[in-house]
C-alpha positions as CSV (number, residue, x, y, z in Angstrom):
1,M,30.9,43.7,30.4
2,Y,31.4,46.8,32.5
3,R,34.6,45.3,34.0
4,R,36.0,44.6,30.5
5,L,35.3,48.1,29.3
6,L,37.0,49.5,32.5
7,T,40.0,47.3,31.9
8,M,40.3,48.4,28.2
9,A,39.9,52.1,29.2
10,S,42.7,51.6,31.8
11,L,44.9,49.9,29.3
12,V,44.4,52.7,26.6
13,T,45.1,55.3,29.2
14,A,48.3,53.6,30.4
15,V,49.6,53.1,26.9
16,S,48.9,56.7,26.0
17,L,51.1,57.8,28.9
18,L,54.2,55.9,27.7
19,P,57.0,58.1,26.3
20,G,56.6,58.3,22.5
21,A,53.4,56.3,22.5
22,A,51.2,59.2,21.4
23,P,51.9,62.3,19.4
24,A,52.8,65.4,21.5
25,A,50.5,68.3,20.8
26,G,51.7,70.5,17.9
27,T,54.6,68.3,16.9
28,G,53.2,66.7,13.9
29,G,53.2,63.0,15.0
30,G,54.4,60.3,17.2
31,L,57.3,57.8,16.7
32,H,55.4,55.6,14.3
33,E,54.7,58.6,12.1
34,V,58.4,59.6,12.3
35,R,59.4,56.2,11.0
36,E,56.9,56.5,8.2
37,A,58.1,60.0,7.3
38,T,61.8,59.0,7.3
39,A,61.6,55.7,5.6
40,R,62.5,57.4,2.3
41,Y,65.9,58.3,3.9
42,K,66.9,54.7,4.6
43,N,69.0,55.2,1.5
44,V,71.3,58.1,2.1
45,W,70.8,59.3,-1.5
46,G,67.2,60.2,-0.5
47,A,68.5,62.5,2.3
48,L,71.0,64.1,0.0
49,A,68.3,64.7,-2.7
50,D,66.2,66.5,0.0
51,G,69.0,68.8,1.0
52,Y,70.5,67.1,4.0
53,E,74.3,67.5,4.0
54,L,77.1,65.6,5.8
55,A,77.8,67.6,9.0
56,S,80.2,65.4,11.0
57,P,82.7,62.6,10.7
58,C,81.6,59.4,12.3
59,V,80.9,60.0,16.0
60,P,81.4,56.9,18.2
61,G,78.1,55.8,19.6
62,M,76.2,57.9,17.1
63,G,77.4,57.7,13.5
64,F,77.4,60.3,10.7
65,H,75.2,63.3,11.1
66,F,73.4,64.7,8.0
67,L,72.1,68.2,8.7
68,G,69.0,69.5,7.1
69,S,68.3,72.6,9.3
70,V,68.3,73.8,12.9
71,A,65.1,75.1,14.4
72,A,65.2,78.6,15.9
73,D,62.9,77.5,18.7
74,Q,60.1,75.1,19.7
75,S,57.6,76.6,17.3
76,E,59.7,75.4,14.3
77,L,60.0,71.8,15.4
78,V,58.0,69.2,13.5
79,A,58.4,65.5,14.6
80,T,58.0,64.1,11.1
81,E,60.6,66.5,9.8
82,P,63.8,65.8,11.7
83,N,66.6,68.4,11.6
84,V,69.3,65.7,11.4
85,L,69.5,62.2,10.1
86,V,72.0,59.8,11.7
87,Y,73.7,57.0,9.8
88,A,75.9,54.2,11.0
89,P,78.7,52.9,8.7
90,L,78.5,49.5,7.2
91,P,81.4,47.1,6.5
92,D,80.9,47.5,2.7
93,G,81.3,51.3,3.0
94,G,77.6,52.0,2.9
95,L,75.5,53.8,5.4
96,R,72.4,52.7,7.4
97,L,69.9,55.1,8.9
98,V,69.8,54.5,12.7
99,A,68.3,57.6,14.2
100,V,66.8,61.0,13.7
101,E,67.8,64.1,15.7
102,Y,66.0,67.3,16.5
103,A,68.0,70.5,17.0
104,S,66.9,73.9,18.3
105,F,68.9,77.0,19.2
106,E,66.5,77.5,22.2
107,P,65.5,74.9,24.8
108,A,62.8,72.7,23.5
109,S,60.9,69.4,23.9
110,L,59.2,66.7,21.8
111,F,57.6,63.4,22.7
112,G,57.5,64.6,26.4
113,R,61.3,64.8,26.4
114,T,63.4,67.9,27.1
115,F,66.3,68.4,24.6
116,D,69.8,67.9,25.8
117,P,71.7,71.2,26.4
118,P,74.4,72.3,23.9
119,S,77.7,70.5,24.3
120,G,81.0,70.6,22.5
121,E,81.0,72.7,19.4
122,A,77.3,72.5,18.6
123,P,75.5,75.6,19.8
124,F,72.1,74.0,19.9
125,H,69.9,71.8,22.1
126,T,69.3,68.3,20.7
127,L,67.2,65.2,21.1
128,H,68.0,61.9,19.4
129,A,65.3,59.3,18.6
130,W,66.7,55.9,17.7
131,V,63.7,55.0,15.5
132,W,65.7,52.8,13.1
133,Q,68.0,50.9,15.6
134,D,67.2,49.7,19.1
135,D,69.2,51.4,21.8
136,P,69.6,49.5,25.1
137,D,69.8,52.8,26.9
138,G,66.4,54.0,25.6
139,M,64.8,55.5,22.6
140,F,65.9,59.0,23.4
141,A,69.5,58.3,24.7
142,A,72.1,60.7,23.4
143,Q,74.4,57.8,22.3
144,N,73.8,54.2,21.2
145,P,76.4,51.6,22.2
146,G,75.3,49.5,19.2
147,V,76.7,52.1,16.8
148,S,80.4,51.8,16.1
149,C,82.7,53.7,13.7
150,D,85.0,50.8,13.7
151,V,83.6,48.6,10.9
């Protein structure tokens, strides 16, 4: 019995150490909660109704970015309220939600991951989370080879 409890305790500890497996303190949730909170945006009209606006043409390896806001710093980031929603184009002209993105003007981190530094024209630090489409490069990869603008 003791051995079984010890094994279960070890398993729970190991799982809790996996990236994205448990909510980071003060972020408002883990990846499961992010999926639940963003399910209403699977249809782009839900995003538009909540104030997200198209902010980019289709970016290869990413898709279309719909911006809600940019956090001033770490204190304004909430995991279940992503700053950006990312949609991939569909052959019929529609859009499919593939990722959420977090953006901050100051260096920040969520889910135990440090945001990527500013690049290109965007003056903010970012973190993608491919919660709606698998990414062979990882949940938090900046780009997803499975997303194409050529449909």
